DSSP file (Angstrom, degrees, kcal/mol; ACC not computed):
  #  RESIDUE AA STRUCTURE BP1 BP2  ACC     N-H-->O    O-->H-N    N-H-->O    O-->H-N    TCO  KAPPA ALPHA  PHI   PSI    X-CA   Y-CA   Z-CA
    1    1 A X              0   0    0      0, 0.0     2,-0.5     0, 0.0    27,-0.0   0.000 360.0 360.0 360.0 133.8  -23.5  -15.6   -0.6
    2    2 A X        -     0   0    0      1,-0.1     0, 0.0     2,-0.1     0, 0.0  -0.780 360.0-172.2 -88.0 123.5  -21.7  -12.3   -1.2
    3    3 A X        -     0   0    0     -2,-0.5    -1,-0.1     2,-0.1    39,-0.0   0.679  41.9-109.8 -97.3 -18.7  -18.2  -12.4    0.3
    4    4 A X        +     0   0    0      1,-0.3     2,-0.3    39,-0.0    -2,-0.1   0.702  66.2 140.2 100.5  24.4  -17.2   -8.8   -0.1
    5    5 A X        -     0   0    0      1,-0.1    -1,-0.3     2,-0.0    -2,-0.1  -0.717  53.1-112.2 -96.8 147.6  -14.6   -9.0   -2.8
    6    6 A X     >  -     0   0    0     -2,-0.3     4,-2.6     1,-0.1     5,-0.2  -0.194  33.4-106.2 -64.3 169.5  -14.2   -6.5   -5.7
    7    7 A X  H  > S+     0   0    0      2,-0.2     4,-2.0     1,-0.2     5,-0.1   0.831 122.9  52.1 -68.7 -30.8  -15.0   -7.7   -9.1
    8    8 A X  H  > S+     0   0    0      2,-0.2     4,-2.3     3,-0.2    -1,-0.2   0.914 111.7  45.3 -68.1 -48.0  -11.2   -7.7   -9.9
    9    9 A X  H  > S+     0   0    0      2,-0.2     4,-2.4     1,-0.2    -2,-0.2   0.953 114.5  49.1 -63.1 -46.7  -10.4   -9.8   -6.8
   10   10 A X  H  X S+     0   0    0     -4,-2.6     4,-2.7     1,-0.2     5,-0.3   0.919 110.3  51.0 -60.1 -42.4  -13.4  -12.2   -7.6
   11   11 A X  H  X S+     0   0    0     -4,-2.0     4,-3.1     1,-0.2     5,-0.2   0.929 110.7  49.0 -62.2 -47.4  -12.2  -12.5  -11.2
   12   12 A X  H  X S+     0   0    0     -4,-2.3     4,-1.7     1,-0.2    -1,-0.2   0.882 112.7  46.7 -59.1 -40.8   -8.7  -13.4  -10.0
   13   13 A X  H  X S+     0   0    0     -4,-2.4     4,-1.9     2,-0.2    -2,-0.2   0.949 115.9  44.8 -69.3 -48.6   -9.9  -16.0   -7.6
   14   14 A X  H  X S+     0   0    0     -4,-2.7     4,-2.5     2,-0.2    -2,-0.2   0.912 111.4  52.4 -60.0 -46.3  -12.3  -17.6  -10.2
   15   15 A X  H  X S+     0   0    0     -4,-3.1     4,-2.1    -5,-0.3    -1,-0.2   0.896 112.2  45.1 -57.3 -42.3   -9.7  -17.5  -13.0
   16   16 A X  H  X S+     0   0    0     -4,-1.7     4,-2.1    -5,-0.2    -1,-0.2   0.811 109.3  55.9 -74.3 -30.5   -7.2  -19.3  -10.8
   17   17 A X  H  X>S+     0   0    0     -4,-1.9     5,-2.9     2,-0.2     6,-0.9   0.929 109.7  47.5 -64.3 -40.2   -9.9  -21.8   -9.6
   18   18 A X  H ><5S+     0   0    0     -4,-2.5     3,-0.9     1,-0.2    -2,-0.2   0.944 112.4  49.3 -64.6 -45.6  -10.5  -22.6  -13.4
   19   19 A X  H 3<5S+     0   0    0     -4,-2.1    -1,-0.2     1,-0.3    -2,-0.2   0.875 115.3  43.0 -57.8 -41.7   -6.7  -23.0  -14.0
   20   20 A X  H 3<5S-     0   0    0     -4,-2.1    -1,-0.3    -5,-0.1    -2,-0.2   0.480 112.0-117.9 -85.3  -6.2   -6.3  -25.3  -11.0
   21   21 A X  T <<5S+     0   0    0     -3,-0.9    -3,-0.2    -4,-0.7     3,-0.1   0.816  83.0 114.9  71.0  29.8   -9.4  -27.3  -11.8
   22   22 A X    >>< +     0   0    0     -5,-2.9     3,-2.3    -6,-0.2     4,-0.7   0.407  35.2  99.5-108.1  -0.7  -11.0  -26.3   -8.4
   23   23 A X  G >4 S+     0   0    0     -6,-0.9     3,-1.6     1,-0.3     4,-0.2   0.869  77.9  61.8 -62.0 -31.4  -14.0  -24.3   -9.6
   24   24 A X  G 34 S+     0   0    0      1,-0.3    -1,-0.3    -7,-0.2    -2,-0.1   0.676  97.3  59.4 -62.8 -15.6  -16.2  -27.3   -9.1
   25   25 A X  G <4 S-     0   0    0     -3,-2.3    -1,-0.3    -8,-0.1    -2,-0.2   0.685 123.4-101.3 -79.7 -21.8  -15.3  -27.2   -5.4
   26   26 A X    <X  -     0   0    0     -3,-1.6     4,-2.2    -4,-0.7     5,-0.1   0.342  15.7-119.6 100.0 124.7  -16.8  -23.6   -5.3
   27   27 A X  H  > S+     0   0    0     -4,-0.2     4,-2.1     1,-0.2     5,-0.2   0.888 115.8  51.1 -63.9 -37.1  -14.6  -20.5   -5.3
   28   28 A X  H  > S+     0   0    0      1,-0.2     4,-2.8     2,-0.2    -1,-0.2   0.921 107.4  53.2 -65.1 -40.5  -15.9  -19.4   -1.8
   29   29 A X  H  > S+     0   0    0      1,-0.2     4,-2.9     2,-0.2    -2,-0.2   0.922 107.5  51.7 -62.6 -42.3  -15.1  -22.9   -0.5
   30   30 A X  H  X S+     0   0    0     -4,-2.2     4,-2.0     1,-0.2    -1,-0.2   0.928 111.0  47.4 -56.5 -45.5  -11.5  -22.4   -1.8
   31   31 A X  H  X S+     0   0    0     -4,-2.1     4,-2.2     1,-0.2    -2,-0.2   0.921 113.5  47.2 -63.9 -44.6  -11.2  -19.1   -0.1
   32   32 A X  H  X S+     0   0    0     -4,-2.8     4,-3.0     2,-0.2     5,-0.2   0.901 108.8  55.2 -64.8 -40.4  -12.6  -20.4    3.2
   33   33 A X  H  X S+     0   0    0     -4,-2.9     4,-2.3     1,-0.2    35,-0.3   0.931 110.4  44.4 -60.1 -46.3  -10.4  -23.5    3.1
   34   34 A X  H  X S+     0   0    0     -4,-2.0     4,-2.2    -5,-0.2    -1,-0.2   0.893 111.9  53.5 -64.8 -39.3   -7.2  -21.4    2.9
   35   35 A X  H  X>S+     0   0    0     -4,-2.2     5,-2.1     1,-0.2     4,-1.0   0.942 111.9  45.1 -59.2 -49.1   -8.5  -19.0    5.6
   36   36 A X  H  <5S+     0   0    0     -4,-3.0     3,-0.3     1,-0.2    -2,-0.2   0.895 113.0  50.3 -66.8 -37.8   -9.1  -21.9    8.0
   37   37 A X  H  <5S+     0   0    0     -4,-2.3    -1,-0.2    -5,-0.2    -2,-0.2   0.878 119.1  36.1 -65.9 -38.0   -5.8  -23.6    7.2
   38   38 A X  H  <5S-     0   0    0     -4,-2.2    -1,-0.2    -5,-0.2    -2,-0.2   0.515 107.0-124.9 -91.1  -4.0   -3.8  -20.4    7.7
   39   39 A X  T  <5 +     0   0    0     -4,-1.0     2,-0.3    -3,-0.3    -3,-0.2   0.936  68.9 126.5  51.5  52.5   -6.1  -19.2   10.7
   40   40 A X      < -     0   0    0     -5,-2.1    -1,-0.2    -6,-0.1    -2,-0.1  -0.848  69.0 -87.3-127.1 168.4   -6.7  -15.9    8.9
   41   41 A X     >  -     0   0    0     -2,-0.3     4,-2.1     1,-0.1     3,-0.3  -0.394  37.9-116.6 -75.8 155.6   -9.9  -14.1    8.0
   42   42 A X  H  > S+     0   0    0      1,-0.2     4,-3.0     2,-0.2     5,-0.2   0.795 112.4  59.9 -65.5 -27.7  -11.5  -15.0    4.6
   43   43 A X  H  > S+     0   0    0      2,-0.2     4,-1.9     1,-0.2    -1,-0.2   0.928 108.5  44.9 -67.2 -40.8  -11.1  -11.5    3.2
   44   44 A X  H  > S+     0   0    0     -3,-0.3     4,-2.3     2,-0.2    -2,-0.2   0.924 113.2  50.7 -64.6 -45.8   -7.3  -11.7    3.7
   45   45 A X  H  X S+     0   0    0     -4,-2.1     4,-2.8     1,-0.2     5,-0.2   0.952 111.3  48.9 -56.3 -53.3   -7.3  -15.3    2.2
   46   46 A X  H  X S+     0   0    0     -4,-3.0     4,-2.6     1,-0.2    -1,-0.2   0.867 109.1  51.2 -59.2 -37.2   -9.2  -14.1   -0.8
   47   47 A X  H  X S+     0   0    0     -4,-1.9     4,-1.8     2,-0.2    -1,-0.2   0.918 109.6  50.3 -64.5 -44.4   -6.9  -11.2   -1.4
   48   48 A X  H ><>S+     0   0    0     -4,-2.3     5,-2.3     2,-0.2     3,-0.7   0.976 112.6  46.7 -53.8 -57.6   -3.9  -13.5   -1.3
   49   49 A X  H ><5S+     0   0    0     -4,-2.8     3,-1.5     1,-0.3    -2,-0.2   0.874 109.6  54.6 -58.7 -41.6   -5.6  -15.9   -3.8
   50   50 A X  H 3<5S+     0   0    0     -4,-2.6    -1,-0.3     1,-0.3    -2,-0.2   0.832 106.8  51.2 -58.2 -32.2   -6.5  -13.0   -6.1
   51   51 A X  T <<5S-     0   0    0     -4,-1.8    -1,-0.3    -3,-0.7    -2,-0.2   0.466 125.9-103.9 -85.8  -0.7   -2.9  -11.9   -6.1
   52   52 A X  T < 5S+     0   0    0     -3,-1.5     3,-0.4    -4,-0.4     2,-0.3   0.585  78.7 129.1  95.3  11.2   -1.9  -15.4   -7.1
   53   53 A X      < +     0   0    0     -5,-2.3    -1,-0.3    -6,-0.2    -2,-0.1  -0.755  59.2  22.4-104.0 150.1   -0.6  -16.6   -3.7
   54   54 A X  S  > S+     0   0    0     -2,-0.3     4,-1.9     3,-0.0    -1,-0.2   0.484  76.6 122.1  82.4   7.6   -1.5  -19.8   -1.8
   55   55 A X  H  > S+     0   0    0     -3,-0.4     4,-2.3     2,-0.2     5,-0.1   0.834  72.9  52.3 -76.2 -31.3   -2.7  -21.9   -4.8
   56   56 A X  H  > S+     0   0    0      2,-0.2     4,-1.9     1,-0.2    -1,-0.2   0.887 111.3  49.8 -66.4 -36.4   -0.2  -24.7   -4.3
   57   57 A X  H  > S+     0   0    0      2,-0.2     4,-2.1     1,-0.2    -2,-0.2   0.929 110.1  50.1 -64.5 -44.4   -1.4  -24.8   -0.7
   58   58 A X  H  X S+     0   0    0     -4,-1.9     4,-2.3     1,-0.2    -2,-0.2   0.885 107.5  53.4 -61.4 -43.3   -5.0  -24.9   -1.8
   59   59 A X  H  < S+     0   0    0     -4,-2.3     4,-0.5     1,-0.2    -1,-0.2   0.903 110.0  48.7 -58.7 -41.9   -4.4  -27.7   -4.2
   60   60 A X  H ><>S+     0   0    0     -4,-1.9     5,-2.5     1,-0.2     3,-0.6   0.867 107.7  53.6 -63.3 -38.6   -2.8  -29.7   -1.5
   61   61 A X  H ><5S+     0   0    0     -4,-2.1     3,-1.4     1,-0.2     6,-0.4   0.888 107.2  51.2 -66.7 -37.4   -5.7  -29.1    0.9
   62   62 A X  T 3<5S+     0   0    0     -4,-2.3    -1,-0.2     1,-0.3    -2,-0.2   0.567 103.8  59.6 -80.3  -4.7   -8.2  -30.3   -1.6
   63   63 A X  T < 5S-     0   0    0     -3,-0.6    -1,-0.3    -4,-0.5    -2,-0.2   0.264 130.0 -93.9 -97.2  12.0   -6.2  -33.5   -2.1
   64   64 A X  T < 5S+     0   0    0     -3,-1.4     2,-0.2    -5,-0.1    -3,-0.2   0.715  77.6 145.0  90.2  22.2   -6.6  -34.3    1.5
   65   65 A X  S   <S-     0   0    0     -5,-2.5    -4,-0.1    -6,-0.1    -3,-0.1  -0.095  77.6 -59.1 -96.6  40.6   -3.4  -32.7    2.7
   66   66 A X        +     0   0    0     -5,-0.2     2,-0.2    -2,-0.2    -5,-0.1   0.773  69.1 162.0 108.2  29.8   -4.5  -31.4    6.1
   67   67 A X              0   0    0     -6,-0.4    -1,-0.2    -7,-0.1   -33,-0.1  -0.498 360.0 360.0 -74.6 148.1   -7.3  -29.0    6.0
   68   68 A X              0   0    0    -35,-0.3    -1,-0.1    -2,-0.2   -35,-0.0   0.480 360.0 360.0 -80.8 360.0   -9.2  -28.4    9.3
């Protein structure tokens, strides 16, 4: 599925997924999970993640810390 991120944004998301050990969850899944938790659209969530924001929150969500 194409989500609409630039290659630079996609690289930032994927690189951080690798660093955090979350790539196996799927980069798109990581974006969607943050978007749902913050009640924002996935493009905004992806841009935040690409800029390095929200990763601690995502890690917590994937550990069972309250995702919807």
